[in-house]
Residue, then its C-alpha position, 0 to 999 in steps of 0.5 A: m499499499a505504501l508503494q501504491d500511495s507513493l506511486r500515485s503521489g509521484t504520478t500526480w505531481l508529474i502529471t501536475k507538472g505536465t499539465g502546468s507545462f502544457a498550459v504554459q507551452f500552449v500559451f507560449g506556442v500560440i504566441l511564437a506561432r504568431l511571431l514566427v512562420p512555419e519555415e522557422f519551426g521547420m528549421m528548428v525541427t531539422i536541427q533537433i532530428f540530429t542533435g536529439l539523436a546525439t543527445v540520446v547517445a550523450v546520455g548513454g543510458m546512465s541516468k536510467a541505469l542510476v534509477q534502475a540499479r538496486e544500490v547506488e553510491q556516490r562513485h556511481y553518480n560521479t562516474a555517470f556524470t564524467l562519462q556523459l561529460l566526455i561524450g558530450a564534449g566529443l559530440f560538441l566538437l563533432f557537430y561544430l565541425l559538421a556544421w559546414p557540410f550540414a549547411a551545404w547539404y540543406d543548401d542554407p548557410l544559416y544552418r551552420p551557426l544554428l547547429q554550432t550554437a545548439a551543440v552547446g547543449f551537449l556540454l550542459r546536459p550531463l549535469m542536468n541529467t545526473q541531477a534528474a536521475w538523483m531526483h527520480r531515484e529518490m522519488r522526489f517527483k514533486a521537486f523534479a516537477l517544480v524544477s522542470f516547470g521553472g526552467m520551461f517557464l522562464s526559458g519560454l518567456a525569454g524565447i517570446a522576448m527574442a521572437w518579439h525582437g525579430m530574432g526568428v529561429w534563433s529565439l527557439v535555439l537560444s531559449g532551449l539552451l537557456g532552459t537547460f541552464i536554468q534547470i541546472l541552477l534550480s536543481k542545485r537547490v534540491v539535489r545534495l550531490p557534490l559531483t566530481l570528475q571520477l571514473d570508477r571501473r567497478a561503477v562503469g561495469d555496474l552501470g554500463r551493462y544496463g546503460v548500453r542496452i537502454q542507450a541503444n533502445n533510446v536511440a532506436f526510439h528517437i529514430n522512430r519518433q523522427v523518421e517522419n520529420f526527416l523524410i518530410s524535411r528531405t522531400l516536402g521541405e521546411h514549410f510542410l515540416g513545420l506544419y506536420n511538426k505542429a500537428g505532431s507536437l500537439f499530438q504528443i502533448p497528452a502522451e507527454m502530460i500523462g504517459t511520460p509521468a506514468y512511465a517514470t513512476t511505473f518504471r521506478a516501482l517496477s524496478k523495486l518489484q523485480d522479484n514480485a511477479d504478481q504485484s508487477r502484473w497487477l501494476y502493469r494492468r492498472t497502469l494500462s487502464l488508468v493511462t487510457l482512462y485519462m489520456l484517450p479522451i484528450y485524443v477523442s476530443l482532438f479529433w473533433l476540435a482540431p480544425a477549429f483549434i488550429t485555425l482559431v488559435y494558431g492562425p490561418n497560416w497553420s490551418p493545413a496542420a489540422l487534418p494531420l492532427q485529426i488523423l494522428s489522434l486516431i493513434g491515441l490508443s496505441q500510445c496508451i499501450i506503448r509507454p507502460s509496456r516500455a516501462v515494463t521491459a526497461a524495469r525488468n531489463w529486457l532491453g535486448r529484446e526491446l532493441a530488436l522491437q525498436v529496430e523493427s518499429a523504425l523499419v515499419i514506420a519508414v516503409g509506411c512514411l515512404i508509401g504515404l509520402r505519395w499523398g503528402m503529409v496527410g498520407v504520412a499521417w494516415a500511414m502512421v495509424p496501422c504502423q502504430a497499432w502494429i507497434a503497440l501490439r508488439f510492445f504489449a506482447l513483449a511486456r506480457r512475456s516478461l511478466d508471464a501475463r496473458w493476452s486477455d489482460l490487455p482487453a481486460a485492462l482497456a475495456a472500461p476506458v475504451l467503452l467510455n471513450l466510444l461513448l464520448f466519440g458518439f456524443l461528440a459526433g452527434l453534437d457536431g452534426l447538430w451544431q452544423q445543422q442548426l448553427g452552420s460553421t464549426l470554425s468558431w470560438p463558441y464551437l470550440f469552447g462549447m464542444a470542449a466543455a461538453a466533452v469534459l462534462f459528458y465524460l466526467l458524468v459517464f465515468l462517475a455514473l457507470p459502475l464499470a469493472g476495472i475503474r470502479d475504484e477510481a470512480q469511487r475515489w473521484r466521488r469521495w474527492l468531489l464530496r469533500r470539496g462540495 
């Protein structure tokens, strides 16, 4: 019970941080979208495709290894920090030198200074990553949430100020570096970890075996996330990349807001429960059910609200991103399955098998993208629907084998939340049709706010009223909370 309460408390704090981050990022994103053009966002995404991959390499899996290990001493933290710093310095030099051919490859000289400046992040992240690993290992999720939010908020304000003064894509690059630096400063007030340069051979062995495997998985996962962006950037250009990335980034918000906190806390809890298979299976099923309960209705609502949301909030320049966002929202259920399943395989050290699955996933996504590109970015979005459904089933199968669970556990965990979301989808479909019949255009603020409010009220009422097995205790928890507040 203590572990369950700690897990819920940690997840709640991380979701609170995710929700706060979403609200602030939403406001900042709207302002930046009004100040910048899709091409400038496309340039930033192009840089992040490559620097993001290198960042995964620089981390080296050491942070996750520190969290997963049964016992950790100061020498482990020092060694992880030193290794990451050495790798980061090498990557900084590599990207600094590659900036010239990179700019020539994209036929735009501006890429050279942009890439060289972005590479400074490789020198900052080792300290930030080690601090974050300490907070996760100690289950100081509240502190981590506050630190991350503070860095994001202050750097966002700086980015808007720079964009307002006409700095264009530089506002995106420099604000990202500033956010990392601020997070390091804020973390030092929480993390009592006097890091020094040290390479302990035994610590390298303790962390390296797990770290290398999770690094390889993270590299493959990053490639999976960036295959679409890379192919679009090389075939359709920066304008369409900026539009597709806007759809993709909005699509990722529910996963980052709910799925990522659930992954972090579930990973740590499952790492503690490595010798308790029964409790691990229960925790996995519970996580699948709750993640779907809270994450899927956002995707259902996005399907209906995307055109009005994109056009009214971001402006008509971004309207072409609405249809890809609607299509990507159909992948929502797959995202509810993949992240908890990855937490299982990481915690139980099935990383070799996961790596093979990540490579398979990258190939599936690449083939789907190449087929979909015939119909532009909309075709790519449609290609992702069957690709991600297949990947979700494959990840569940791997998690099931690692826990010796049953195939029937998946429909058992998902049945109640999926039923609620089918009811929500039908309700919004009827409301949308009624609106068009009685009031006409759906590209209006009353439609956007009315549909969003109706979706929240309907989902909450049905959730509290229907005694569905699997989420009955969660509904009871909410009823007690509402009664106390009433």
